[in-house]
SELUM-528882 format. One record per residue: residue in three letters; x, y, z of N, C-alpha, C, CB in turn. Coordinates in steps of 0.2 Angstrom, whole numbers, plus 2048, in hexadecimal, padded with zeros to 3 digits. Glycine has a CB too. Layout:
// SELUM-528882
alaXYZXYZXYZXYZ...
//
This chain:
// SELUM-528882
unk85E8217DB85E8207E285D8187E48588247E6unk8628167E886280F7EA85C80D7EE86880D7EDunk8598077EC8538047F08567FF7F484E8017EBunk8558007FB8577FB8008517F880385C7FF805unk8507F280384A7EE80684C7E980C8467EB801unk8537E780C8557E28118587E58178597DD80Dunk8557E581C8577E882285C7E28268527EA827unk85E7E482C8627DF83085E7D98328657E2836unk8617D383385D7CD83585A7CE83C8627C7835unk85D7D284085B7D484785A7DB8478607D184Cunk8547DD84A8537E584A84C7E684E8547E8844unk84A7EC84D8447EE85083E7ED84A8447F5852unk8397EA84C8337E98488307F084682E7E584Bunk82F7F183F82C7F883D8257F984082B7F8836unk8217F484281B7F584581A7F584C8167EF842unk81C7F085081B7EF8578217F285B81A7E8859unk8277F285782D7F585B8317F085F82B7FB85Funk82F7EA85F8337E58638397E385F82F7DE863unk83E7E28638457E18608467DA86084A7E5865unk8497D785A84A7D085A84B7CE8528447CC85Dunk84A7C885184B7C684A8467C984584B7BE849unk8487CB83F8437CE83B8427C98358467D5838unk83C7CA8328397C582D8387CA8278337C182Funk8377C78218367CA81B82E7CB8198397C7815unk82C7D18188257D28178247D38108227D781Bunk8207CF80C81E7D08058197D680581C7CA802unk81A7DB8018157E08008147E17F88187E7803unk80E7E07F68087DD7FA8097D67FC8027DE7F6unk8047D38008057CC8028067C77FC7FF7CA806unk8097C27FD80A7BD7F88047BA7F580E7B77FAunk7FE7BA7F97F87B87F67F47BC7F27F47B67FCunk7F77C37F17F47C87ED7F67C77E57F57CE7EFunk7FC7C57E57FF7C57DE8047BF7DD8047CC7DDunk8057BE7D780A7B87D58117BB7D68087B57CEunk8147B87DB81B7BA7DD81F7B97D781D7B77E3unk8237BE7D58287BD7D082E7C27D18257BE7C9unk8337C27CC8387C67CC8367CD7CB83E7C47C8unk8387D27CF8367D97CD83C7DD7CD8317DC7D2unk83C7E37CA8417E87CA83E7EE7CD8437EA7C3unk8417F07D383F7F67D78437FC7D683F7F47DEunk8408027D58448087D584080D7DA84480B7CEunk8448127DC8418187DF83B81B7DB84681D7E2unk83681D7DE8308207DA8328257D582B8227DFunk8378297D783982F7D283B82B7CB83F8337D5unk8408267CC8428237C683C81F7C384881E7C7unk83881C7C78328187C482D81D7C082E8157CAunk82D8237C28288287BE82B82B7B882682D7C3unk83282B7B983682E7B383B8297B08398357B6unk8398267AB83D8217A88448247A683A81D7A2unk84482A7A484A82D7A184F82E7A784883479Eunk84D82E7AD85182F7B38548297B584E8327B9unk8528237B385581D7B585C81B7B28508177B3unk8608197B78678187B58698117B786C81D7B8unk86A80C7B286B8067B38658027B68718057B8unk8677FC7B98617F87BB85F7FA7C28637F07BBunk8597F97C48567FA7CB8587F47CF84F7FB7CBunk8567F47D58577EF7DA8527E97D88557F17E1unk8557E37D78527DD7D58507D97DB8567D97D0unk84A7D77DB8487D27E08457CC7DD8427D57E5unk8477C67DF8457C07DC83E7BE7DD8497BA7DEunk83B7C07E28347BD7E48307C37E78347B77E9unk82F7C87E382B7CE7E582E7D37EA8257CB7E8unk82A7D87EB82D7DD7F082C7DB7F78297E47EEunk8317DB7FB8317D98028367DD8068327D1802unk8347DE80C8387E281183A7DE8178357E9813unk8407DD8198427DA81F8417DF8258497D681Eunk83B7E082783A7E582C8357E38328387EB829unk8327DD83182D7DC83682F7D683A8267DA833unk82D7D684182E7D08458297CA84282C7D184Cunk82A7C48448267BF84281F7BF8448297B8844unk81D7C284A8177C384D8137C88488167C5854unk8157CE8478127D28438117D083B8167D9843unk8167CC8398167CA8328127C483181D7C9830unk8137BF8358107B88348097B78378157B3836unk8097BA83D8037B98417FE7BF8408057B9849unk8007C58417FB7CB8417F97CC8397FE7D1844unk7FE7CD8357FD7CD82E7FB7C782B8037D182Aunk7FF7C282B7FE7BC8277F87B88298047B8828unk7F77B78307F17B38327EB7B78337F37B0838unk7EB7BE8367E67C18387E37C68337E77C583Eunk7E77CA82F7E47CF82B7E57CE8247E87D582Dunk7EA7CB8227EB7CA81A7E67C58177F27C7819unk7E37C081A7DE7BC8177D87C08157DC7B681Bunk7D67C58197D07C98177D27CD8117CE7CD81Cunk7D87D08117DB7D580C7DC7D18057E27D880Eunk7DF7CB8067E07C78007D97C57FD7E47C1801unk7D47C38017CE7C17FE7CA7C77FB7C97BE804unk7CA7CC7FE7C77D27FB7CA7D47F47C77D8800unk7D17D57F47D47D77EE7D37D27E97DB7D97EFunk7D37CB7EB7D37C67E67CC7C67E37D47BF7EAunk7C77C87E67C07C87E37C07CD7DE7BB7C97E9unk7C37D37E07C37D97DB7C77D77D57C67DF7DEunk7CD7D47D67D07D17D07CD7CD7CB7D77CE7D2unk7C97C87CF7C57C37CB7C07C67C77C27BE7CFunk7BD7CB7C97B77CF7C57BA7D37C07B47D37CAunk7C07D67C17C37DA7BC7C67D67B67C97DE7BFunk7C87D07B87CB7CB7B37C57C77AF7D07C67B6unk7BF7C77B27BA7C37AF7B77C77A87B47C37B4unk7B37C37A57B07C679E7AA7C97A07B07C0799unk7A87CA7A67A17CC7A77A17D47A67A07CC7AFunk79B7D67A479A7DD7A37987E07A97947DE79Dunk79D7E47AC79C7E67B37997ED7B37A37E77B6unk7957EF7B87927F57B97977FA7BB78C7F57BEunk7968017BB79B8067BD79D8057C579880D7BDunk7998027C979B8017D07997FA7D27988067D5unk79E7F67D479D7EF7D779D7EF7DE7A27EA7D4unk79A7EA7E279B7EA7E979E7E37EA7947EA7ECunk7A37E37EF7A77DD7F07A77DC7F87AE7DE7EEunk7A57D77FA7A57D58017AC7D58057A27CF803unk7AC7D880A7B37D880E7B27DA8157B87DD80Aunk7B87DA8197B87DB8207BD7E28207BB7D6824unk7BA7E88207BE7EE8207C37EE8257BA7F4820unk7C27EC82B7C77ED8317CD7E98307C37EB838unk7CC7E382D7D27DF82C7D67E18267D07D782Bunk7D27E38217D57E681B7D97EC81C7D07E8815unk7D77F18207DA7F78227E17F58257D67FC826unk7E07F182A7E67EF82E7EC7EC82A7E47EA834unk7E97E88257EE7E58207F27EA81C7EB7E081Bunk7EE7EF8197F17F48167F67F881A7EB7F9813unk7F47FA8207F87FE8247FF7FA8267F580082Bunk7FE7F48278047F08298097EF8248017E982Cunk8067EE81E80B7ED81880F7F38168087EA812unk80B7F981780F7FF81581480181B80A805814unk8127FF82181680182781D7FC8268137FF82Dunk81C7F78238227F28228277F581E8207EC81Funk8267FA81A82A7FD81582F802819827802810unk83680281683B80681983E80281F83880C81Cunk84580381F8497FF82484980382B8507FE822unk848800830849803837844809838850805838unk83E80883683980D83683480D83C83580D82Funk83580A84183180A84783181184983380584Dunk82B81384A82A81A84C82381B85182981F846unk82481E85781E81F85B81C82685B82081C862unk81D82A85681B83185581383285581E83484Funk81183885580A83A855806837850809841855unk80983584A80683384480682B84480983583Eunk80C82884680C82184580981D84B81381F845unk80982085180781D8577FF81B85780882185Dunk7FB81F8557F481D8547F281884F7EF823853unk7F681884A7F58138457F880C8477F881583Eunk7FD80C84B80080684D7FC803853807808850unk7F98078577F580585C7EF8018597F380A861unk7EC8048547E68028507E87FB84D7E480684Bunk7EE7FA84A7F07F48477F17EF84C7F77F5843unk7F47F08527F57EB8577EF7E985B7FB7EE85Cunk7EA7ED85B7E47EC85F7DE7EA85B7E37F2864unk7DC7E485A7D67E38567D07E68587D57DB856unk7CF7E885E7C97EB8607C97F38607C87EA867unk7CF7F685D7CF7FD85D7CC8008577D77FF85Dunk7CA8068577C78098517CC80D84D7C180E853unk7CB80D8477D08118437CF8198457CE81183Bunk7D581C8467D58238487D18278437DC825849unk7CE82C8467CA8308427CE83483D7C5835846unk7D483583E7D883983A7DB8358347DE83C83Dunk7DA82F8347DD82A82E7D78288297E0824832unk7D98298237D582781D7D98228197D382D819unk7D581D8177D88188127D481780C7D8810816unk7D681B8077D381B8017D58167FC7D48227FDunk7D08147F87D280E7F37CF80F7EC7D08077F6unk7D280C7E77CF80D7E07D18077DC7D08147DDunk7CE8067D77D08017D27D78037CF7CB8007CCunk7DB7FE7CE7E27FF7CB7E37FA7C67E78007D1unk7E17FA7C07E27F57BB7E97F57B87DC7F57B6unk7EE7F67BB7F57F67B97F97F17BC7F87FD7B9unk7FF7F07B98037EA7BC8097ED7C08067E67B6unk80B7F47BF8107F67C380E7F77CA8127FD7C0unk8137F67CF8117F67D68147FD7D98147F07DAunk8118007DD8138067E08138067E881080D7DDunk8188077EB8188077F281B80D7F581C8007F5unk8188117F981A8177FB81981880381881D7F7unk81E81980781D81B80D82182280E820816813unk81E82781182182D81282183180B82982C813unk81B83480A81A83880481683E8078168357FFunk81884480581484A80681284D7FF81985080Aunk80C84E7FE8098517F88078587FA80384D7F5unk80985D7F58078647F68038657F080D8697F7unk7FD8677F17F88697EB7F78707EC7F18657EBunk7F98747E67F887B7E67F187E7E67FC87E7E1unk7EC8797E57E587B7E57E287B7EC7E18777E1unk7E68787F17E48787F87E687E7FC7E88727FCunk7E18817FF7E28878037E88868087DC889807unk7EC88B8077F288C80B7F78878097F188B813unk7F68838047FB87E8017FD8798078018817FEunk7F887780B7FA8728107FB86C80E7F4872815unk80186880F80386280C7FF85C80F80A86080Eunk7FE85780B7FA85180C80084B80D7F584F807unk80084881380484381480083C81380684281Cunk80483880F80183280D80582C80C7FD833806unk80282680D80582080B80281D80580581B811unk8058198018028167FB80480F7FA80481B7F5unk7FF80B7F88018047F67FC8027F08007FF7FBunk7FF8017EA7FC8007E47FE7FA7E07FC8067DFunk7F97F57DF7FB7EF7DB7F47ED7D87FE7EA7DFunk7F47E97D27EE7E77D07EB7E27D57EF7E37C9unk7E47E37D67DF7E87D37DD7EE7D67D97E47D2unk7E17F07DC7DF7F67E07E47FA7E27DA7F37E6unk7E38007E37E88057E67E58077ED7EA80B7E2unk7EA8087F27E880A7F87EC8107FA7E88057FEunk7E98167FD7EC81C7FF7EA81D8067EB8227FAunk7EF81E80A7ED81F8117EF8278137F181B816unk7EB82B8167EC8318187EA83281F7E9837813unk7ED8378227EC8398297EC84182A7F083582Eunk7E884382E7E784A82F7E784E8287ED84D833unk7E384B8237E384E81D7DF85581D7DF84A818unk7E285A8197DE8618197D78608177E2865814unk7D386381B7CC8628197C98648127C886681Eunk7CD86980F7CB86B8087CF8678037CD872808unk7D28618057D585D8007D18577FF7DD85B802unk7CD8577F97C98527F87CC84C7F47C38547F4unk7CB8467F67CD8407F27C783D7EF7D183B7F7unk7C783C7E87C28397E57C38317E57C283C7DDunk7C282E7EA7C28277EB7BF8257F17CA8257EBunk7BC81F7F27B881D7F87BD81C7FD7B48167F6unk7BB81C8037BF81C8097BD81680E7BF82280Dunk7C281180F7C180C8147C080E81B7C6807813unk7C281481C7C18178237BA8198247C581E823unk7B681981F7AE8198217AC8148257AA81A81Aunk7B080E8257AE8088297B28088307AF802825unk7B480D8327B980D8387B580B83E7BC814839unk7AF80B83F7AB8098457A98028457A580E846unk7AA7FE8407A87F78407AD7F38447A87F5838unk7AA7ED8467AE7E88497B37E58457AA7E384Dunk7B87E18487BD7DE8447BB7D983F7C27DB849unk7B57D68407B37D183B7AC7D38387B27CA83Funk7AA7D98387A47DB8357A67DB82D7A27E2837unk7A17D982A7A17D882379C7DD81F79F7D0820unk79F7E081A79A7E581679C7E480F79C7EC818unk7977E780B7987E780479C7ED8027917E6800unk7A27ED8007A67F37FF7A57F57F77AD7F1801unk7A37FB7F67A27FD7EF7A97FE7EC79E8037EFunk7AA7FC7E57B07FD7E17AE8017DB7B37F67E0unk7AF8077DB7AD80B7D47B28087CF7AE8127D5unk7B08067C97B48047C47B680A7BE7B17FE7C0unk7B280F7BE7B38147BA7B181B7BD7AE8137B3unk7B58207BB7BB8207B67C181D7BA7BC8277B4unk7C681A7B67CC8177B87D181D7B97CF8127B3unk7D481D7BF7D98237C17DF8227BD7DA8237C8unk7E38277BC7E98267B87EE8227BC7EC82D7B7unk7F281E7B87F68197BB7FB81C7C07FA8167B5unk7FD8227BF8028257C47FF82A7C98078287C0unk7F882A7CA7F582E7CF7F582A7D57EE8307CDunk7F782D7DB7F98357DC8008367DC7F58377E2unk8048317DB80B8327DC80F8367D780F82B7DCunk80C8377D180F83B7CC80D8437CE80D8397C5unk8128477CD81184F7CE80C8517C88178537CEunk8098567C98058597C48068617C37FD8587C5unk8038647BF80486B7BE80286F7C480086E7B8unk7FE86C7C97FD8707CF7FE86C7D57F58717CFunk8038677D58058637DB80C8617DA80085E7DCunk80F8607E081685D7E08168597E681B8627E0unk81B8547E681B84F7EB82384E7EE8198487E9unk82384D7F482A84B7F78298447FA82C8507FDunk82F8407F882E8397F98348377FE82F8357F3unk83383280283882F80683C82A80383682D80Dunk84182780684582280284181C80184B820807unk83C81A8058388148048338147FE83581280Aunk8338197FA82E81A7F58308167EF82C8217F3unk82D8117ED83080D7E782A80B7E28338077EAunk82C80A7DC8288077D782B8007D582780B7D1unk8277FB7D482A7F57D28267F27CC8297F07D8unk82A7EF7C78287EC7C182A7E57C082B7F17BBunk8257E17BF8277DA7BE82C7D97B88207D67BCunk8317D57B98367D47B48347CE7B083D7D37B7unk8347CE7A98337C87A58387C27A78337C979Eunk8367BC7A683A7B67A88407B67A28377B07A8unk8467B47A584B7B47A084A7AE79B8527B27A4unk84C7B079584C7AB78F8517A679084C7AE788unk84F79F79085479A79085A79B78B851793790unk86079978E86679978986579478486C79978Dunk86779577E86779077986E78C779866793772
//
């Protein structure tokens, strides 16, 4: 399945809906990772190497979508929300890369309200022409655009340590777990990159338990409130959880669900 990330130069912003020039949003932000050439494939091919045919979509400087206006991309994300997100994930990465003997749970200082908005904004940037004011998207969009708003009670933002190099970006995914009563599907967004993974759910079935801490627990804090955010280091979740099907679950993905792998630099010609 072809991966498309470059929308028109002029269009409707995926987040605010304003029509005008569109800019490229790096997902995750450039401050989180060392930008390099990546090969992108739809998540189905990413999970099943045997299904891959030929090369995936090549991007010279990381995964990016031309889908956001300059205000949402450069001002709201770039200036207002991303710095807290980059600082938080950078502190986690530094600890994981250190030679320190770490306890099972570490605590990292962060601003949850800005971190959550950064996560939501970058996942919302995925997919071309995806502005939507539906019952699901509208509350999260209003929260993102209004720094004084509280995270809707129906939204959860789970996170866990992700000590792997592959990136996973999924918008539009429905997970059906046969162990859930009535097999009610779980709608989720996903962003995974070293050192952390983030999964957003809304209106999650009450009997579907997620074994991961939830940034939504801080939904009532102010935009600049600082807390010590716990990061469980053990046990490490499977690299392909939750996007890979299991013996008791299956998933449906939209076109914007991709996996990205850093490509090694070309060897110089002799």
